[in-house]
C-alpha positions in Angstrom: -6.5 3.7 0.0 -5.8 7.4 -0.2 -2.6 7.1 1.8 -1.5 4.1 -0.3 -1.9 6.1 -3.5 -0.1 9.2 -2.0 2.8 7.0 -0.8 3.1 5.3 -4.2 3.1 8.6 -6.1 5.8 9.9 -3.8 8.0 6.9 -4.6 7.1 6.6 -8.3 9.3 6.7 -11.4 9.0 8.3 -14.8 9.1 5.9 -17.7 12.7 6.8 -18.4 13.6 6.2 -14.8 11.8 2.9 -14.8 13.7 1.8 -17.9 17.0 2.7 -16.4 16.2 0.8 -13.2 15.5 -2.4 -15.3 18.7 -1.9 -17.4 20.9 -1.2 -14.3 19.6 -4.3 -12.5 20.1 -6.5 -15.6 23.7 -5.3 -15.8 24.0 -6.8 -12.2 22.3 -10.0 -13.2 19.1 -9.1 -11.3 15.4 -8.5 -12.0 13.1 -6.2 -10.2 11.1 -7.4 -7.3 11.8 -9.3 -4.1 12.1 -12.7 -5.7 15.2 -13.5 -7.8 15.5 -16.5 -10.1 17.0 -17.6 -13.4 13.5 -17.6 -14.9 12.7 -14.1 -13.8 16.1 -12.9 -15.0 15.4 -14.6 -18.4 12.0 -12.9 -18.7 13.5 -9.5 -17.7 16.1 -9.8 -20.4 13.5 -10.7 -23.0 11.4 -7.8 -21.9 14.3 -5.3 -22.1 14.5 -6.2 -25.8 10.7 -5.8 -26.2 10.7 -2.4 -24.5 13.5 -1.2 -26.8 11.6 -2.5 -29.9 8.3 -1.1 -28.9 9.7 2.3 -27.9 10.7 2.6 -31.6 7.7 1.0 -33.3 4.6 1.9 -31.4 2.6 4.8 -32.9 -0.5 6.7 -31.8 -3.1 7.1 -34.6 -4.1 10.7 -35.2 -7.7 10.2 -34.1 -6.6 8.9 -30.7 -4.0 11.7 -30.4 -6.7 14.3 -31.0 -8.9 12.8 -28.3 -6.1 12.6 -25.8 -5.3 16.3 -26.5 -9.0 17.0 -26.0 -9.2 15.8 -22.4 -10.7 18.4 -20.2 -9.0 17.6 -16.9 -5.4 16.7 -16.0 -4.7 13.1 -14.9 -1.9 11.0 -13.5 -1.6 7.5 -14.9 0.0 5.5 -12.2 1.0 2.0 -13.4 1.9 -0.9 -11.1 4.5 -3.1 -12.9 7.6 -5.2 -12.6 10.5 -5.7 -15.1 9.9 -9.4 -15.4 6.2 -9.1 -16.4 5.7 -9.7 -20.1 2.4 -7.9 -20.2 3.9 -4.8 -18.6 6.7 -4.8 -21.2 4.1 -4.9 -24.0 1.8 -2.2 -22.4 4.0 0.4 -20.8 5.5 1.6 -24.1 2.0 2.1 -25.4 0.9 4.1 -22.3 4.1 6.2 -22.5 3.5 7.1 -26.2 -0.2 8.0 -25.3 0.9 10.2 -22.4 3.5 11.9 -24.6 0.7 13.1 -27.0 -0.9 15.4 -24.4 -0.1 17.7 -21.6 -3.1 16.4 -19.7 -1.5 13.1 -18.6 1.5 12.5 -16.4 2.7 8.9 -16.5 4.2 7.4 -13.3 5.3 3.8 -12.5 5.7 1.9 -9.3 7.0 -1.6 -8.6 4.4 -4.0 -7.3 6.5 -5.8 -4.7 7.4 -2.4 -3.1 3.8 -1.3 -3.0 1.8 -4.2 -1.4 -0.7 -1.8 0.2 -1.6 -0.2 -3.1 -1.6 -3.5 -5.0 -4.0 -5.1 -2.6 -6.6 -2.5 -3.4 -6.6 -3.4 -7.1 -6.5 -7.2 -7.2 -7.8 -9.0 -10.3 -10.0 -12.0 -9.3 -8.0 -12.1 -6.0 -4.6 -12.1 -7.8 -1.9 -9.4 -7.8 -2.0 -9.3 -11.6 0.0 -6.6 -13.4 0.3 -4.2 -15.1 -2.5 -2.2 -13.4 -3.2 1.3 -14.6 -4.8 3.7 -12.0 -6.3 6.8 -13.5 -6.0 9.6 -10.9 -7.5 13.1 -11.0 -4.4 15.3 -10.7 -6.2 18.0 -8.8 -7.9 15.9 -6.2 -5.6 12.9 -6.0 -8.7 10.6 -6.3 -8.6 7.4 -8.3 -11.2 7.7 -11.1 -10.9 4.2 -12.5 -8.4 1.4 -13.2 -7.6 -0.8 -16.1 -5.6 -3.9 -16.6 -3.8 -6.3 -16.5 -4.5 -7.0 -20.2 -6.7 -5.8 -23.1 -9.8 -7.9 -23.6 -8.5 -9.8 -26.6 -5.3 -10.9 -24.8 -7.4 -11.8 -21.7 -9.7 -13.9 -23.8 -6.8 -15.7 -25.4 -5.3 -16.7 -22.0 -8.7 -17.6 -20.6 -9.6 -19.9 -23.5 -6.1 -21.5 -23.5 -6.4 -22.2 -19.8 -9.9 -23.7 -20.3 -8.6 -26.0 -23.0 -5.3 -27.1 -21.5 -5.7 -26.3 -17.8 -2.5 -24.3 -17.5 -0.7 -21.2 -18.8 2.6 -22.6 -20.2 5.3 -21.4 -22.5 3.1 -22.0 -25.6 0.4 -19.8 -24.1 2.9 -17.1 -23.4 4.2 -17.3 -27.0 0.7 -17.0 -28.4 0.1 -14.0 -26.1 3.2 -12.3 -27.4 2.1 -12.9 -31.0 -1.3 -11.4 -30.2 0.4 -8.3 -28.9 2.6 -8.2 -32.0 -0.3 -8.3 -34.4 -2.4 -5.9 -32.4 0.2 -3.1 -32.6 -1.0 -1.5 -29.4 -4.4 -0.5 -30.7 -6.5 -2.5 -28.3 -4.8 -0.9 -25.3 -5.1 2.6 -26.8 -8.8 2.2 -27.6 -9.8 0.6 -24.3 -7.9 3.2 -22.2 -9.2 6.1 -24.2 -12.7 4.8 -23.9 -12.2 4.6 -20.1 -10.9 8.2 -20.0 -13.9 9.5 -21.8 -16.3 7.5 -19.6 -15.1 9.1 -16.4 -17.9 11.2 -14.9 -16.6 11.8 -11.4 -13.5 10.6 -9.5 -15.2 9.1 -6.5 -13.3 5.9 -5.7 -11.3 7.6 -2.9 
């Protein structure tokens, strides 16, 4: 795993670089990732609008900002994502705003389909679900913990919908986006912050 993480970090992007990659591909009528389709292009276009909106509207409460500034160690937040992923579009702007609150966190992003090795170490119930946040000790390069692909409330919504209807369809995706809208990024911030403060030792690698 250590070599997979090191390779991913070497080929990672800053948040602004990631945003530019998505925008440039959309200008060519493409989405990120190996697969290209009208559906993925449609989702990528929607997500571009979401990213722009959330970059302007997401805020970090003062109490969370103070705790981020109070972190003792320096970390890298390495996020596995793709431009067509609706959850990534909702969550990345939040993580970017959190990282901007402190000099203890360096946010990096990699594309899932270009990092199979890394993704396969962090499957969710056997699936390559994204986004996936890896919390890495900057000094040692060890993965301390990981989070994702969704905050608990969003995961519960999709699980309950699937139990009731047997599928995750467009209605489920609409309900999920409304959940994110009403939550205003607070669940992600609280869950990730709690994980940061629960780290005792980075021993996964």
